[in-house]
C-alpha positions in Angstrom: 8.6 -21.8 12.3 8.0 -25.4 13.4 5.4 -26.5 16.0 5.6 -30.1 17.2 2.6 -31.2 19.3 -0.5 -29.2 20.0 -0.1 -29.6 23.8 3.4 -28.0 24.0 3.8 -24.5 25.3 3.9 -22.0 22.4 6.9 -19.8 23.1 9.0 -17.8 20.8 12.1 -19.3 22.5 10.8 -22.8 22.7 12.9 -25.6 21.3 10.5 -26.6 18.5 10.6 -23.1 17.0 13.4 -22.6 14.5 14.2 -19.8 12.0 14.8 -16.9 14.4 18.2 -15.3 15.0 18.7 -13.3 18.2 21.4 -10.8 19.0 24.8 -10.6 17.4 25.5 -12.3 14.0 28.6 -12.4 11.9 28.3 -10.7 8.5 28.6 -14.0 6.5 25.7 -15.4 8.7 23.6 -12.3 8.2 24.1 -12.3 4.4 23.7 -16.1 4.0 21.0 -17.3 1.6 18.7 -19.2 3.9 16.2 -20.3 1.2 17.4 -23.9 0.9 17.6 -24.8 4.6 14.3 -23.0 5.1 12.6 -25.2 2.5 14.1 -28.3 4.0 12.9 -27.3 7.5 9.4 -26.6 6.2 9.0 -30.1 4.9 8.6 -31.4 8.4 6.8 -28.3 9.8 3.3 -28.0 11.1 3.4 -24.4 10.2 5.8 -22.7 7.8 6.3 -18.9 7.4 8.3 -17.5 4.5 9.8 -14.0 4.8 10.0 -12.3 1.4 13.0 -10.2 0.4 15.9 -11.5 2.7 18.5 -12.2 0.1 22.3 -11.6 0.2 21.8 -8.6 -2.2 18.7 -7.0 -0.7 18.0 -7.0 3.0 15.0 -5.3 4.6 15.7 -3.0 7.5 13.5 -1.1 9.8 13.4 0.4 13.4 10.9 -1.8 15.2 12.2 -1.0 18.7 13.1 -3.2 21.7 9.6 -4.7 21.9 9.7 -6.0 18.3 10.3 -9.6 19.3 7.2 -9.6 21.6 5.1 -7.9 19.0 6.1 -10.3 16.2 5.4 -13.3 18.5 2.0 -12.0 19.4 1.1 -11.7 15.8 2.5 -15.0 14.7 0.8 -16.9 17.6 -2.5 -15.2 17.0 -2.7 -13.2 20.2 -3.0 -10.0 18.2 -4.8 -9.6 14.9 -2.5 -7.4 12.7 -4.0 -4.2 11.3 -1.0 -2.1 10.2 -0.7 -0.6 6.7 2.6 0.0 4.8 3.6 3.7 4.7 5.8 3.0 1.7 5.8 0.9 -1.5 8.1 -2.2 -1.5 9.6 -2.6 -5.0 10.5 -5.9 -6.5 14.1 -4.8 -6.9 16.2 -1.9 -5.7 16.5 -1.0 -9.4 12.8 -0.4 -9.5 12.9 2.4 -7.0 12.1 5.9 -8.5 15.3 7.4 -7.3 17.6 4.5 -8.3 19.2 6.1 -11.4 19.5 9.5 -9.9 22.1 9.0 -7.1 25.9 9.1 -7.5 27.5 5.7 -6.9 31.2 6.5 -7.5 31.9 7.4 -3.8 34.0 10.4 -4.9 33.2 13.7 -3.3 33.3 15.6 -6.6 30.6 13.3 -7.9 28.1 13.8 -5.0 25.5 15.6 -7.1 21.9 14.5 -7.2 19.3 15.4 -9.8 15.8 15.0 -8.5 14.6 13.6 -11.9 11.6 11.8 -10.3 9.9 15.2 -9.8 6.5 14.6 -8.1 6.4 11.0 -9.0 7.7 9.6 -5.7 6.5 6.6 -3.8 3.2 5.2 -4.9 2.8 8.1 -7.4 5.7 6.5 -9.3 4.4 2.9 -9.0 1.0 3.9 -10.3 2.8 4.4 -13.6 4.8 1.2 -13.2 2.6 -1.3 -11.3 4.6 -4.2 -12.6 7.5 -3.1 -10.3 5.5 -3.4 -7.1 6.1 -6.2 -4.6 3.8 -4.7 -1.9 1.9 -1.5 -2.5 1.5 1.6 -0.3 -1.3 1.0 2.2 -1.0 -2.8 2.0 -1.7 -4.8 5.1 -2.7 -8.3 6.3 -5.3 -9.6 8.8 -6.6 -12.9 10.1 -10.1 -11.9 9.1 -11.6 -10.5 5.9 -13.6 -7.4 5.1 -16.0 -6.1 2.5 -16.9 -2.5 1.7 -20.3 -1.3 0.5 -22.6 1.7 0.3 -19.8 4.0 -0.9 -20.8 7.5 -1.8 -19.8 11.2 -1.8 -21.7 14.0 -0.3 -21.4 16.1 -3.4 -20.6 15.6 -7.1 -20.1 19.3 -8.2 -17.5 21.2 -6.2 -15.7 24.5 -5.8 -12.0 24.8 -5.0 -12.8 26.0 -1.5 -15.2 23.1 -0.8 -14.8 20.0 1.3 -16.8 16.9 0.8 -17.4 13.6 2.6 -16.8 10.1 1.5 -19.0 7.6 3.3 -18.8 3.8 3.3 -19.9 0.7 5.3 -17.3 -1.8 6.3 -18.3 -5.4 7.2 -16.2 -8.0 9.0 -16.9 -11.1 6.9 -14.4 -13.3 8.8 -14.5 -15.3 12.0 -12.4 -13.1 14.4 -12.5 -9.4 15.4 -10.2 -7.1 13.3 -9.4 -3.6 12.1 -9.4 -2.2 8.6 -8.4 1.2 7.1 -10.1 2.5 4.0 -8.0 4.9 2.0 -9.3 7.6 -0.3 -7.3 8.8 -3.2 -8.2 11.6 -5.7 -6.8 12.1 -9.2 -7.7 13.9 -12.5 -10.0 12.1 -14.9 -8.4 11.0 -18.2 -9.8 14.0 -20.0 -8.7 16.5 -17.4 -5.5 17.8 -19.0 -3.2 20.3 -17.4 -0.1 22.4 -18.1 2.0 20.3 -15.8 2.4 16.6 -15.2 0.3 15.4 -12.3 0.2 12.0 -10.5 -2.6 9.6 -11.3 -3.9 10.0 -7.8 -2.9 11.3 -4.3 -3.9 10.2 -0.9 -6.6 12.5 0.3 -8.0 10.9 3.5 -8.7 7.7 5.3 -11.1 6.1 7.8 -10.6 3.2 10.1 -12.8 0.6 11.8 -11.1 -0.7 15.0 -11.7 -4.1 16.6 -14.9 -4.8 14.5 -16.5 -8.0 15.7 -17.0 -10.9 13.3 -20.2 -10.5 11.3 -20.6 -6.8 12.3 -20.8 -3.7 10.1 -19.7 -0.2 10.8 -20.2 3.1 8.8 -17.2 5.3 8.3 -16.6 8.7 6.8 -13.6 10.7 5.5 -13.6 14.4 5.0 -11.8 15.5 1.8 -10.5 19.1 1.1 -10.8 20.0 -2.7 -7.8 22.3 -2.4 -5.6 19.8 -0.6 -6.5 16.9 -2.9 -6.6 18.6 -6.3 -4.1 21.4 -6.2 -0.7 21.6 -7.9 2.1 24.2 -7.5 2.5 26.7 -10.4 6.1 27.6 -10.4 5.7 30.5 -12.8 2.9 32.2 -11.0 4.1 31.1 -7.5 0.6 30.0 -6.5 -1.4 26.8 -5.8 -3.8 26.0 -8.6 -6.9 23.8 -8.6 -7.8 23.2 -12.3 -11.5 22.9 -13.2 -12.7 19.6 -14.7 -13.6 16.1 -13.7 -11.8 14.1 -11.0 -12.0 10.5 -9.8 -12.3 9.5 -6.1 -10.8 6.1 -5.5 -11.8 4.2 -2.4 -9.7 1.1 -1.5 -7.5 -0.8 1.0 -4.2 0.2 -0.7 -2.9 2.3 -3.6 -2.9 -0.7 -5.9 -5.5 -0.8 -8.6 -6.6 -4.4 -7.6 -7.4 -3.1 -4.1 -9.6 -0.2 -5.3 -13.2 -1.1 -4.5 -15.0 1.9 -5.9 -14.4 4.9 -8.2 -16.7 7.9 -8.1 -16.5 10.9 -10.6 -16.8 14.4 -9.2 -16.4 17.7 -11.0 -14.8 21.1 -10.1 -17.0 23.5 -12.1 -14.6 26.5 -11.9 -10.9 26.5 -11.2 -9.2 28.5 -8.4 -5.9 29.8 -7.2 -4.4 30.2 -3.7 -1.5 32.1 -2.2 1.3 30.1 -0.8 
């Protein structure tokens, strides 16, 4: 995007703005590698925005709806402070996706057989084991302001399988404009909590959001966590849900990535439990 002159009207369709394609495009135009012309354009730009991942071999797709252009313009021009969080993990390469090696690629009908070898290690649960393959983690988001999280605690440290507990925290807007932030709570077995089946390192158990928090302000938030929902696994042989006893870690952060975890709290399930399906 190029802006020439602070007094000119800032419109997404204005002459000084380049780098957006609207409407129909030929395949060779859509697949063109725009990196070189983008770099050349950015040399004379007041503001340059680089979109990651648009290459001839890997093109991001989504369903933003007919108002997508207006929404993108509002964010880029600062009318709206973005607050969304990714509902998926973006891998660095398509080969880094957990299902990549499990799908048939021959195109023949007789070869259309899929083995679900990834098991429970889908999405961020796979990338927790392979963090080097992550471009943008599950739960990732951007904002024009900054936040800090403090006073993180749990309402109990010793739990029963039928219990629920509350995670509390204070979120402060340390930037200069109002904004929204979503804290995410994950739960996983501690390193010494072994089990008869493979379990993910952690699973999303709850979240809490502060909305339109003014600059310099602080807000307390809570997330209620069910022990059964957060710590159970499915026992195929007994055909029941099982919550193993032992120690668990409660992770509080702004995404699933280790670098975005701001607090880890240990809790313990004193006695295990089982539940009917």
